[in-house]
Structures are given as structure tokens and as C-alpha cells.
N, C-alpha and C positions, 0 to 999 in steps of 0.2 A: 855267582847268580844262583847257579847249582847248589851251593852251600847253603846261601841263605833260604831256599827252599825247602831243602833237608829239615834246616833249623828250625824253618816254621811247624813242619808238619810233625815233628815231634811235640811240639806244645798244644797239639788241635785237642787232645782228648780231653783235655779239662776245659774246654769253650762250648758255648752253647752251641749246640748242633747247625742251627742255621748260619749264626753268626761265623762257625768254625769253618764249614764249607764255603761258605761266601768267602772267607781269606782266602782258602785255598784256591778256590777257580779265580780270583781274581791275580793268584801269584802267577798260576799256570798260564792265565791270559798274556801277562808281560812278558811270560817267557817266550811263549809259543808264537804272539802275533807280531807282525811290524819287524824293524829293524833287528829286536833281540834274538830272532829266530836265526838269523844269520850267524851269528857269534855261538853260535850250539852245532855241535855234528851229530851226527846219528847215533852213537852210542849217549852222548849227553839227552837226548831226546827219549831214548829210550829208557834211560836212568828215570828220568822224571815221569813217566806214563807208569814204569815200575814201584815208582813212590806214591805215585794218587792209586795205582791197584792196593798196594799196601795198605795205604790210609782206610780206604773204604772197606777191604778186607775186614779191619781191626776197630772199624767203627761202623758197621752198616745202619747203626739208629740215627746217625746222624746225617745221613743220605736217606734215610728215611723220614725224620723230621724235615729235613729242607721241602723233599717231596710234598708232602701232606701239608707244610706251610705257603708254600706254591699253590697248592690245589684249591686252599682256604682262600688264599686271597684272589686269586682268578675267579672265586665262585662270588665271593663278597663284592667285587669289580662288575661280574655280570650281572649280578642282582640290583644292584645302584643304577645301572643303566637300562634295565628292564623298567626298574620303577620311576626312572624319570619319564618314559614313554607312557608309563600309567598315569602319571601326572599331568601329562599335557591334554588337559578334559575338555578345550575349549568345543563347544558344540555338543557338550556331553550332557543329555536329561539330569537334574537335580530334584531330588527330594527332600525335604527335612530342612533342617537349619541350613543355608548355603554358607554361614558363619561359625557353623559347629566346632568344636574343638578338635572331634573327630571325623573323618571323613572314609566312609567306605565307599570302595569303588566294587562296581558289580560287572561281570561278565552275562551278557543275557541275551538269549533269544525266542522270541515269542511265541515259537513253536514247542518250546521247551516245558514239558511237564513237572519237571523237578523245579524250575524257574518259579512256575507259577505257587508253588508249594512253598519256596523259600519267600516268596513276595509276602506271603500272609504274615511270617514270621520277620521281616524286616520291618513291614507295616506296624506291626504289635510293638517291637523296639522303639522307633520312631515316634509311636504316638508315648511311649512311656518317659524319652529320655530325650528332652528338646535342644540338646547341644550334639547332634549328629546330623551330618550331611550325605546322604546318599548320593552318589555319582554314578548312574547308570552307562556304561561302555556298551554301547550296541554292538553284538556280536553275532552276528546272521549265519549259521554255520549249518542248519538243518532243513531247508529248501530254500525253493527259490522266492516262496511268499514270506521268509524270514526277512528276506532283503527288503520286500518291500515296508512291512512292519515295522523295519529299523530304521529306514529314511523318515517314515512317517512320525518316530517317537524323536528323530532329531529335529522334524520341522515344527514339532508342537513345542519342543523348546526355546525354539524360534520365536513361536509366539507369547512363551512365558504361560505354557499350558501342559506342561510335560506330567505334572502329577496328576493331574484329572486324565490322561489320555494315557499314560500306563496303567493306572489302577482301572481302566475299562479294558485295556487290552488283557493285562491279568486277569480277569474275573470272566472274562468273556471265554464261550465255551462254543465248541465247533471248530472248523477248519480257518483256516485267516485264508482272507481274497483284498484283491482291493476294495471291491464295494464294502465287505464288513470293516476294512480298516476306516474307509471314508466313514462308515458309520459311528466308529467310537469317536473320531475324529469331531463330529457334528456333536454328535451327544456331551463331548468335553469342552465345547465353547470353541472353538476355534473358528476363524475367518475362514470359510471353505474356499473363498476365489485366493487369497494370500497361499493357504496351503499348498491347493493344485500347483500354483506357480513353484514355493519353497521345496515343493518335493522331488521338483527336476532338477534343484538345483546343484552345480558340478561340487558345491562347497561340501556337500556331503559326501561325496565320494571322498574325498582328503578325509574327513572325519572318520569314517569306515576302515578307509587304508589305515590310518593313523592306530586304531584299535586293534584290528589286524597285527602290525609290527608289535605293538605294547603284549599282545594274546602270545604271540610266536615268542617274544625276546624272556617271557616270562615261564613259558611252558604252559600255558595255559593249552588244555588237550579238549576241554568241553565246557558245556554250561549247566549250572551255575558256577561262577567262580568268583569267591569275593578276595578283594585284598585289604587289610586293614595294618596302619603303619607296612610294618618288609613283613608281612605273613601272608604267605597266597592260602584260603582256605577254599578246597573244591567241594563242590557239591552242594547239596540242601541242608544245611547243621540247622541242628535245634535253637529255639529263642534262647536256654537256658547257655549252650554252647555259646552263643553268638554275643549273648550280654559278658560271660567270662572273658572272653576276647577282647573286648571291648575295656572291659576295667584291667585287662594286664595292658592292654595300650597306654592307657591312661597312666597307670602306676609307673613306666618307664619316663616319663615327663617330670 
């Protein structure tokens, strides 16, 4: 068995780094695990370890490539898990074309000045391009009043009035309070009796908790933050950059 490992190691240098190292570790696992290990004495185990150390010393790039490859696969898997959470969008407010070929997810806080700046850009691009859906993931992190407004946004979506409510909130000046939120809701045409009931619905807590989980998984550290395809775009970007990101995403399809 030791002879087979030595022979295999002697031919590793010509193999691709990751495949070669994987074969090496498999051979080592076979030798040092389970019943096979009982057939080895201390001297043989020492020889095996020496062979492994020699191989790594002579082929450090293979270990490097294997570790880089592993890190890349883990990062890709982490990103896909995070994106799957972002795309769980039941309850999120929607603007633009709900059936658009491009979906922009936005993590937003109604107390965020940069979110209000970005809203003007998003509104412009949505008006230009009728094939985009904007899905707003309420992410109230700046103040207690942000939570009040976020719950109101989800309640507005429940009545199909999110676009009007969101626009009103993003164009409002001054601090946010329960009364100011209600004023915007009233102007947006919400049924206020239903609004008062919906805003206390525990289901809204689940939506906000889901958005928090998605933000943490994706590494969102503040608002605003956009997700287009697999791209996380922090901050308030320009209209030209947003158009370019959308164009690049469509080009992938």
C-alpha cells in the first residue's frame, strides 16, 4: 500500500493542482483511516507523512491552487444561499413592471437620505424602461421610526398601493413619526381602517426578519443597497451606472 502511494506521488506533478491534491488526500485517507491504518506500523506512518511533506514542499502551487479553488467554491455557494434569501420576496413592495425581465432588489430605510437620492434615479430608470421590476426590501436600521415606516410600506403593498406610498415617503421632508406616516398613507389612497389593522399583523414581522436574514447573509452593511442578478451594489449610484448594470445583466442572458 505504501508502495502504491509512493508511486502515485511520483506522478502528481504533471496533474492539475486541485485534481492531484484531491487524489493525494484520498490516498492518504485510505491509508490512515479505518482498517487500513491497523496494517501500518509507526515507521510506515512516518514515511507517509514524509512523502506528503516532500510533495507539498516540491509542489507548493498545487496546495495554493487547491485552497484558492476551495475558497472560490465556498464563496460561490455562500453567495447563492444569500441570493436565495433575497429572492424570497413575498411581502416586499413592488414598483415598475412586476413581470419585468430584470428585477432590482433594494434594501432601503425611509430615514436614509441616500435612499431618497437613489429613489430619484430608480424612478427615472423605471420610467425609461418598462421591463424592470423594483422590489423594495424594507430594512429599517437607522431609527425606531424606520420600523414604523417599514411596516407601513409592507401594509401598503398588501393593499396594492405601495408605489404611491413609497413615492410619498421618499419625497417627504422632515422627521418620520406615526402621524406623518399615516398622512402619507392617507394621501396614497389606502383604506385607513384596514391599514391600522394590517400594520399590526404579525406577518409583517416575518417579512422584516426575512429581509434582515437576507441582508446579513449577503453582507449588506447599510442602506441603500441594490441587488441586480448576482451583483451587490452598495450606495446611491448614478443613473448612468444603473443603466450600465442593467445592460450588463441583460447581456448575460
